[in-house]
PDBQT receptor file of N, H, CA, C and O in Angstrom, charges set to zero:
ATOM      1  N   MET A   1      -7.373  11.572   0.008  1.00  0.00    +0.000 N 
ATOM      2  CA  MET A   1      -5.767  10.786  -0.257  1.00  0.00    +0.000 C 
ATOM      3  C   MET A   1      -5.846   9.002  -0.188  1.00  0.00    +0.000 C 
ATOM      4  O   MET A   1      -6.371   8.377   0.733  1.00  0.00    +0.000 OA
ATOM      5  N   THR A   2      -5.447   8.634  -0.924  1.00  0.00    +0.000 N 
ATOM      6  H   THR A   2      -5.021   9.142  -1.672  1.00  0.00    +0.000 HD
ATOM      7  CA  THR A   2      -5.286   7.066  -0.996  1.00  0.00    +0.000 C 
ATOM      8  C   THR A   2      -4.418   6.061   0.533  1.00  0.00    +0.000 C 
ATOM      9  O   THR A   2      -4.244   6.366   1.713  1.00  0.00    +0.000 OA
ATOM     10  N   ILE A   3      -4.246   5.457   0.135  1.00  0.00    +0.000 N 
ATOM     11  H   ILE A   3      -4.388   5.209  -0.823  1.00  0.00    +0.000 HD
ATOM     12  CA  ILE A   3      -3.523   3.673   1.414  1.00  0.00    +0.000 C 
ATOM     13  C   ILE A   3      -2.224   4.447   0.597  1.00  0.00    +0.000 C 
ATOM     14  O   ILE A   3      -1.258   5.048   1.069  1.00  0.00    +0.000 OA
ATOM     15  N   ARG A   4      -2.621   4.171  -0.870  1.00  0.00    +0.000 N 
ATOM     16  H   ARG A   4      -3.405   3.684  -1.253  1.00  0.00    +0.000 HD
ATOM     17  CA  ARG A   4      -0.587   4.256  -1.349  1.00  0.00    +0.000 C 
ATOM     18  C   ARG A   4       0.036   6.072  -1.452  1.00  0.00    +0.000 C 
ATOM     19  O   ARG A   4       1.203   6.437  -1.310  1.00  0.00    +0.000 OA
ATOM     20  N   GLU A   5      -0.933   6.769  -1.680  1.00  0.00    +0.000 N 
ATOM     21  H   GLU A   5      -1.881   6.472  -1.795  1.00  0.00    +0.000 HD
ATOM     22  CA  GLU A   5      -0.580   7.701  -1.953  1.00  0.00    +0.000 C 
ATOM     23  C   GLU A   5       0.499   7.612  -0.353  1.00  0.00    +0.000 C 
ATOM     24  O   GLU A   5       1.725   7.722  -0.331  1.00  0.00    +0.000 OA
ATOM     25  N   ASN A   6      -0.421   7.384   0.855  1.00  0.00    +0.000 N 
ATOM     26  H   ASN A   6      -1.417   7.294   0.837  1.00  0.00    +0.000 HD
ATOM     27  CA  ASN A   6       0.170   7.497   2.495  1.00  0.00    +0.000 C 
ATOM     28  C   ASN A   6       0.992   6.923   2.603  1.00  0.00    +0.000 C 
ATOM     29  O   ASN A   6       1.691   7.310   3.540  1.00  0.00    +0.000 OA
ATOM     30  N   ILE A   7       1.403   5.999   2.039  1.00  0.00    +0.000 N 
ATOM     31  H   ILE A   7       0.836   5.685   1.277  1.00  0.00    +0.000 HD
ATOM     32  CA  ILE A   7       2.882   5.247   1.958  1.00  0.00    +0.000 C 
ATOM     33  C   ILE A   7       4.588   5.640   1.532  1.00  0.00    +0.000 C 
ATOM     34  O   ILE A   7       5.751   5.591   1.934  1.00  0.00    +0.000 OA
ATOM     35  N   LEU A   8       3.557   6.121   0.220  1.00  0.00    +0.000 N 
ATOM     36  H   LEU A   8       2.613   6.161  -0.107  1.00  0.00    +0.000 HD
ATOM     37  CA  LEU A   8       4.547   6.918  -0.757  1.00  0.00    +0.000 C 
ATOM     38  C   LEU A   8       4.916   7.761  -0.200  1.00  0.00    +0.000 C 
ATOM     39  O   LEU A   8       5.961   7.411   0.349  1.00  0.00    +0.000 OA
ATOM     40  N   PHE A   9       4.691   8.714   0.010  1.00  0.00    +0.000 N 
ATOM     41  H   PHE A   9       3.843   8.998  -0.436  1.00  0.00    +0.000 HD
ATOM     42  CA  PHE A   9       4.253  10.010   1.169  1.00  0.00    +0.000 C 
ATOM     43  C   PHE A   9       5.536  10.743  -0.357  1.00  0.00    +0.000 C 
ATOM     44  O   PHE A   9       6.580  11.380  -0.219  1.00  0.00    +0.000 OA
ATOM     45  N   GLY A  10       5.093  10.451  -1.171  1.00  0.00    +0.000 N 
ATOM     46  H   GLY A  10       4.245   9.933  -1.283  1.00  0.00    +0.000 HD
ATOM     47  CA  GLY A  10       5.085  11.695  -2.219  1.00  0.00    +0.000 C 
ATOM     48  C   GLY A  10       7.079  11.342  -3.202  1.00  0.00    +0.000 C 
ATOM     49  O   GLY A  10       7.857  12.076  -3.813  1.00  0.00    +0.000 OA
ATOM     50  N   HIS A  11       7.080  10.044  -2.862  1.00  0.00    +0.000 N 
ATOM     51  H   HIS A  11       6.449   9.448  -2.366  1.00  0.00    +0.000 HD
ATOM     52  CA  HIS A  11       7.880   9.253  -3.359  1.00  0.00    +0.000 C 
ATOM     53  C   HIS A  11       7.930   8.269  -4.163  1.00  0.00    +0.000 C 
ATOM     54  O   HIS A  11       7.415   7.241  -3.724  1.00  0.00    +0.000 OA
ATOM     55  N   ALA A  12       8.374   8.217  -5.202  1.00  0.00    +0.000 N 
ATOM     56  H   ALA A  12       8.793   9.052  -5.558  1.00  0.00    +0.000 HD
ATOM     57  CA  ALA A  12       7.833   7.282  -6.827  1.00  0.00    +0.000 C 
ATOM     58  C   ALA A  12       8.085   6.388  -6.488  1.00  0.00    +0.000 C 
ATOM     59  O   ALA A  12       8.923   6.017  -5.667  1.00  0.00    +0.000 OA
ATOM     60  N   PHE A  13       6.950   5.591  -7.442  1.00  0.00    +0.000 N 
ATOM     61  H   PHE A  13       6.269   5.893  -8.109  1.00  0.00    +0.000 HD
ATOM     62  CA  PHE A  13       6.184   4.295  -6.929  1.00  0.00    +0.000 C 
ATOM     63  C   PHE A  13       7.739   2.813  -7.411  1.00  0.00    +0.000 C 
ATOM     64  O   PHE A  13       8.512   2.681  -8.360  1.00  0.00    +0.000 OA
ATOM     65  N   ASP A  14       7.544   2.234  -6.453  1.00  0.00    +0.000 N 
ATOM     66  H   ASP A  14       6.916   2.341  -5.682  1.00  0.00    +0.000 HD
ATOM     67  CA  ASP A  14       8.784   0.655  -6.759  1.00  0.00    +0.000 C 
ATOM     68  C   ASP A  14       7.501  -0.045  -6.293  1.00  0.00    +0.000 C 
ATOM     69  O   ASP A  14       6.672   0.302  -5.452  1.00  0.00    +0.000 OA
ATOM     70  N   HIS A  15       7.602  -1.584  -7.407  1.00  0.00    +0.000 N 
ATOM     71  H   HIS A  15       8.275  -1.866  -8.091  1.00  0.00    +0.000 HD
ATOM     72  CA  HIS A  15       6.455  -2.008  -6.809  1.00  0.00    +0.000 C 
ATOM     73  C   HIS A  15       7.137  -3.145  -6.179  1.00  0.00    +0.000 C 
ATOM     74  O   HIS A  15       6.352  -3.933  -5.650  1.00  0.00    +0.000 OA
ATOM     75  N   ASN A  16       8.126  -3.386  -6.107  1.00  0.00    +0.000 N 
ATOM     76  H   ASN A  16       8.763  -2.746  -6.536  1.00  0.00    +0.000 HD
ATOM     77  CA  ASN A  16       9.076  -4.434  -5.689  1.00  0.00    +0.000 C 
ATOM     78  C   ASN A  16       9.010  -3.665  -3.862  1.00  0.00    +0.000 C 
ATOM     79  O   ASN A  16       8.214  -4.190  -3.083  1.00  0.00    +0.000 OA
ATOM     80  N   LYS A  17       9.662  -2.764  -3.482  1.00  0.00    +0.000 N 
ATOM     81  H   LYS A  17      10.308  -2.337  -4.115  1.00  0.00    +0.000 HD
ATOM     82  CA  LYS A  17       9.740  -1.491  -2.260  1.00  0.00    +0.000 C 
ATOM     83  C   LYS A  17       8.542  -1.872  -2.132  1.00  0.00    +0.000 C 
ATOM     84  O   LYS A  17       8.284  -2.787  -1.349  1.00  0.00    +0.000 OA
ATOM     85  N   TYR A  18       7.645  -1.309  -2.804  1.00  0.00    +0.000 N 
ATOM     86  H   TYR A  18       7.855  -0.566  -3.439  1.00  0.00    +0.000 HD
ATOM     87  CA  TYR A  18       6.032  -1.073  -2.134  1.00  0.00    +0.000 C 
ATOM     88  C   TYR A  18       5.698  -2.273  -1.272  1.00  0.00    +0.000 C 
ATOM     89  O   TYR A  18       5.736  -2.300  -0.042  1.00  0.00    +0.000 OA
ATOM     90  N   GLN A  19       5.336  -3.346  -2.154  1.00  0.00    +0.000 N 
ATOM     91  H   GLN A  19       5.305  -3.324  -3.153  1.00  0.00    +0.000 HD
ATOM     92  CA  GLN A  19       4.798  -4.882  -1.948  1.00  0.00    +0.000 C 
ATOM     93  C   GLN A  19       5.599  -4.975  -0.754  1.00  0.00    +0.000 C 
ATOM     94  O   GLN A  19       5.035  -5.871  -0.127  1.00  0.00    +0.000 OA
ATOM     95  N   ASN A  20       6.273  -4.705  -0.280  1.00  0.00    +0.000 N 
ATOM     96  H   ASN A  20       6.732  -3.977  -0.790  1.00  0.00    +0.000 HD
ATOM     97  CA  ASN A  20       8.228  -5.421   1.029  1.00  0.00    +0.000 C 
ATOM     98  C   ASN A  20       7.318  -4.138   1.809  1.00  0.00    +0.000 C 
ATOM     99  O   ASN A  20       6.728  -4.792   2.669  1.00  0.00    +0.000 OA
ATOM    100  N   VAL A  21       7.032  -3.209   1.929  1.00  0.00    +0.000 N 
ATOM    101  H   VAL A  21       7.512  -2.678   1.231  1.00  0.00    +0.000 HD
ATOM    102  CA  VAL A  21       6.696  -2.414   3.113  1.00  0.00    +0.000 C 
ATOM    103  C   VAL A  21       4.898  -3.115   3.360  1.00  0.00    +0.000 C 
ATOM    104  O   VAL A  21       4.378  -3.419   4.433  1.00  0.00    +0.000 OA
ATOM    105  N   LEU A  22       4.218  -3.213   1.794  1.00  0.00    +0.000 N 
ATOM    106  H   LEU A  22       4.641  -2.966   0.922  1.00  0.00    +0.000 HD
ATOM    107  CA  LEU A  22       3.191  -3.585   3.516  1.00  0.00    +0.000 C 
ATOM    108  C   LEU A  22       3.389  -5.320   3.262  1.00  0.00    +0.000 C 
ATOM    109  O   LEU A  22       3.241  -5.820   4.377  1.00  0.00    +0.000 OA
ATOM    110  N   ASP A  23       3.537  -5.915   2.709  1.00  0.00    +0.000 N 
ATOM    111  H   ASP A  23       3.657  -5.509   1.804  1.00  0.00    +0.000 HD
ATOM    112  CA  ASP A  23       4.326  -8.070   3.323  1.00  0.00    +0.000 C 
ATOM    113  C   ASP A  23       4.654  -7.302   4.599  1.00  0.00    +0.000 C 
ATOM    114  O   ASP A  23       3.645  -7.384   5.299  1.00  0.00    +0.000 OA
ATOM    115  N   VAL A  24       5.604  -6.582   5.241  1.00  0.00    +0.000 N 
ATOM    116  H   VAL A  24       6.424  -6.516   4.672  1.00  0.00    +0.000 HD
ATOM    117  CA  VAL A  24       6.577  -5.979   6.808  1.00  0.00    +0.000 C 
ATOM    118  C   VAL A  24       5.896  -5.590   7.862  1.00  0.00    +0.000 C 
ATOM    119  O   VAL A  24       5.961  -5.820   9.070  1.00  0.00    +0.000 OA
ATOM    120  N   CYS A  25       4.769  -4.516   6.696  1.00  0.00    +0.000 N 
ATOM    121  H   CYS A  25       4.717  -4.330   5.715  1.00  0.00    +0.000 HD
ATOM    122  CA  CYS A  25       3.726  -4.341   8.114  1.00  0.00    +0.000 C 
ATOM    123  C   CYS A  25       2.397  -5.465   8.595  1.00  0.00    +0.000 C 
ATOM    124  O   CYS A  25       1.707  -5.435   9.614  1.00  0.00    +0.000 OA
ATOM    125  N   GLY A  26       2.368  -6.465   7.386  1.00  0.00    +0.000 N 
ATOM    126  H   GLY A  26       2.928  -6.489   6.558  1.00  0.00    +0.000 HD
ATOM    127  CA  GLY A  26       0.885  -6.830   7.748  1.00  0.00    +0.000 C 
ATOM    128  C   GLY A  26      -0.315  -6.474   7.101  1.00  0.00    +0.000 C 
ATOM    129  O   GLY A  26      -1.437  -6.724   7.542  1.00  0.00    +0.000 OA
ATOM    130  N   LEU A  27      -0.029  -5.805   5.905  1.00  0.00    +0.000 N 
ATOM    131  H   LEU A  27       0.883  -5.602   5.547  1.00  0.00    +0.000 HD
ATOM    132  CA  LEU A  27      -1.099  -4.952   5.622  1.00  0.00    +0.000 C 
ATOM    133  C   LEU A  27      -2.121  -5.664   4.467  1.00  0.00    +0.000 C 
ATOM    134  O   LEU A  27      -3.287  -5.270   4.450  1.00  0.00    +0.000 OA
ATOM    135  N   LEU A  28      -1.614  -6.906   3.321  1.00  0.00    +0.000 N 
ATOM    136  H   LEU A  28      -0.666  -7.226   3.336  1.00  0.00    +0.000 HD
ATOM    137  CA  LEU A  28      -1.755  -6.733   2.809  1.00  0.00    +0.000 C 
ATOM    138  C   LEU A  28      -3.085  -8.341   2.827  1.00  0.00    +0.000 C 
ATOM    139  O   LEU A  28      -3.487  -9.094   1.940  1.00  0.00    +0.000 OA
ATOM    140  N   PRO A  29      -3.333  -8.239   4.174  1.00  0.00    +0.000 N 
ATOM    141  CA  PRO A  29      -5.053  -9.196   4.415  1.00  0.00    +0.000 C 
ATOM    142  C   PRO A  29      -6.027  -7.911   4.715  1.00  0.00    +0.000 C 
ATOM    143  O   PRO A  29      -7.239  -7.987   4.513  1.00  0.00    +0.000 OA
ATOM    144  N   ASP A  30      -5.173  -6.303   5.390  1.00  0.00    +0.000 N 
ATOM    145  H   ASP A  30      -4.188  -6.241   5.554  1.00  0.00    +0.000 HD
ATOM    146  CA  ASP A  30      -6.097  -5.703   5.341  1.00  0.00    +0.000 C 
ATOM    147  C   ASP A  30      -6.748  -4.983   4.500  1.00  0.00    +0.000 C 
ATOM    148  O   ASP A  30      -7.968  -4.814   4.485  1.00  0.00    +0.000 OA
ATOM    149  N   LEU A  31      -5.642  -4.358   3.483  1.00  0.00    +0.000 N 
ATOM    150  H   LEU A  31      -4.651  -4.495   3.495  1.00  0.00    +0.000 HD
ATOM    151  CA  LEU A  31      -6.293  -4.312   1.501  1.00  0.00    +0.000 C 
ATOM    152  C   LEU A  31      -7.182  -4.684   1.762  1.00  0.00    +0.000 C 
ATOM    153  O   LEU A  31      -8.180  -4.197   2.294  1.00  0.00    +0.000 OA
ATOM    154  N   GLN A  32      -6.749  -6.266   1.170  1.00  0.00    +0.000 N 
ATOM    155  H   GLN A  32      -5.938  -6.661   0.738  1.00  0.00    +0.000 HD
ATOM    156  CA  GLN A  32      -7.928  -7.036   0.728  1.00  0.00    +0.000 C 
ATOM    157  C   GLN A  32      -8.787  -6.882   1.110  1.00  0.00    +0.000 C 
ATOM    158  O   GLN A  32      -9.564  -6.994   0.161  1.00  0.00    +0.000 OA
ATOM    159  N   GLN A  33      -9.550  -6.575   2.318  1.00  0.00    +0.000 N 
ATOM    160  H   GLN A  33      -8.920  -6.484   3.088  1.00  0.00    +0.000 HD
ATOM    161  CA  GLN A  33     -10.895  -6.335   2.129  1.00  0.00    +0.000 C 
ATOM    162  C   GLN A  33     -11.592  -5.364   2.193  1.00  0.00    +0.000 C 
ATOM    163  O   GLN A  33     -12.740  -5.042   2.501  1.00  0.00    +0.000 OA
ATOM    164  N   PHE A  34     -10.255  -4.756   1.676  1.00  0.00    +0.000 N 
ATOM    165  H   PHE A  34      -9.323  -5.018   1.426  1.00  0.00    +0.000 HD
ATOM    166  CA  PHE A  34     -11.363  -2.871   1.194  1.00  0.00    +0.000 C 
ATOM    167  C   PHE A  34     -11.665  -2.727  -0.071  1.00  0.00    +0.000 C 
ATOM    168  O   PHE A  34     -10.730  -2.737  -0.871  1.00  0.00    +0.000 OA
ATOM    169  N   PRO A  35     -13.376  -2.517  -0.682  1.00  0.00    +0.000 N 
ATOM    170  CA  PRO A  35     -13.251  -2.794  -1.974  1.00  0.00    +0.000 C 
ATOM    171  C   PRO A  35     -12.325  -1.998  -3.926  1.00  0.00    +0.000 C 
ATOM    172  O   PRO A  35     -12.502  -2.239  -5.120  1.00  0.00    +0.000 OA
ATOM    173  N   GLY A  36     -11.471  -1.118  -3.166  1.00  0.00    +0.000 N 
ATOM    174  H   GLY A  36     -11.328  -0.922  -2.196  1.00  0.00    +0.000 HD
ATOM    175  CA  GLY A  36     -10.365  -0.052  -3.792  1.00  0.00    +0.000 C 
ATOM    176  C   GLY A  36      -9.213  -0.897  -3.463  1.00  0.00    +0.000 C 
ATOM    177  O   GLY A  36      -8.101  -0.473  -3.778  1.00  0.00    +0.000 OA
ATOM    178  N   GLY A  37      -9.292  -1.769  -3.011  1.00  0.00    +0.000 N 
ATOM    179  H   GLY A  37     -10.195  -2.114  -2.755  1.00  0.00    +0.000 HD
ATOM    180  CA  GLY A  37      -7.654  -2.305  -1.716  1.00  0.00    +0.000 C 
ATOM    181  C   GLY A  37      -6.945  -1.383  -1.836  1.00  0.00    +0.000 C 
ATOM    182  O   GLY A  37      -7.812  -0.511  -1.882  1.00  0.00    +0.000 OA
ATOM    183  N   ASP A  38      -5.415  -0.514  -1.987  1.00  0.00    +0.000 N 
ATOM    184  H   ASP A  38      -4.710  -1.222  -1.950  1.00  0.00    +0.000 HD
ATOM    185  CA  ASP A  38      -4.636   0.174  -2.065  1.00  0.00    +0.000 C 
ATOM    186  C   ASP A  38      -5.297   1.697  -2.435  1.00  0.00    +0.000 C 
ATOM    187  O   ASP A  38      -4.662   2.609  -1.906  1.00  0.00    +0.000 OA
ATOM    188  N   ALA A  39      -6.412   2.116  -3.217  1.00  0.00    +0.000 N 
ATOM    189  H   ALA A  39      -6.929   1.376  -3.647  1.00  0.00    +0.000 HD
ATOM    190  CA  ALA A  39      -6.539   2.614  -3.584  1.00  0.00    +0.000 C 
ATOM    191  C   ALA A  39      -7.417   3.549  -3.443  1.00  0.00    +0.000 C 
ATOM    192  O   ALA A  39      -7.798   4.443  -4.198  1.00  0.00    +0.000 OA
ATOM    193  N   THR A  40      -7.999   2.913  -1.245  1.00  0.00    +0.000 N 
ATOM    194  H   THR A  40      -7.689   2.186  -0.632  1.00  0.00    +0.000 HD
ATOM    195  CA  THR A  40      -8.674   3.699  -1.049  1.00  0.00    +0.000 C 
ATOM    196  C   THR A  40      -9.058   4.849  -0.056  1.00  0.00    +0.000 C 
ATOM    197  O   THR A  40     -10.028   5.568  -0.291  1.00  0.00    +0.000 OA
TER     198      THR A  40
């Protein structure tokens, strides 16, 4: 299971909402460290 799948938890992907979650949770810098980003 990827990080994205764990965040979406079965819900449909909405780019704006997803980006907002990453921003609010402060995950963007962390995801940039992974070679696969949120597909890790």
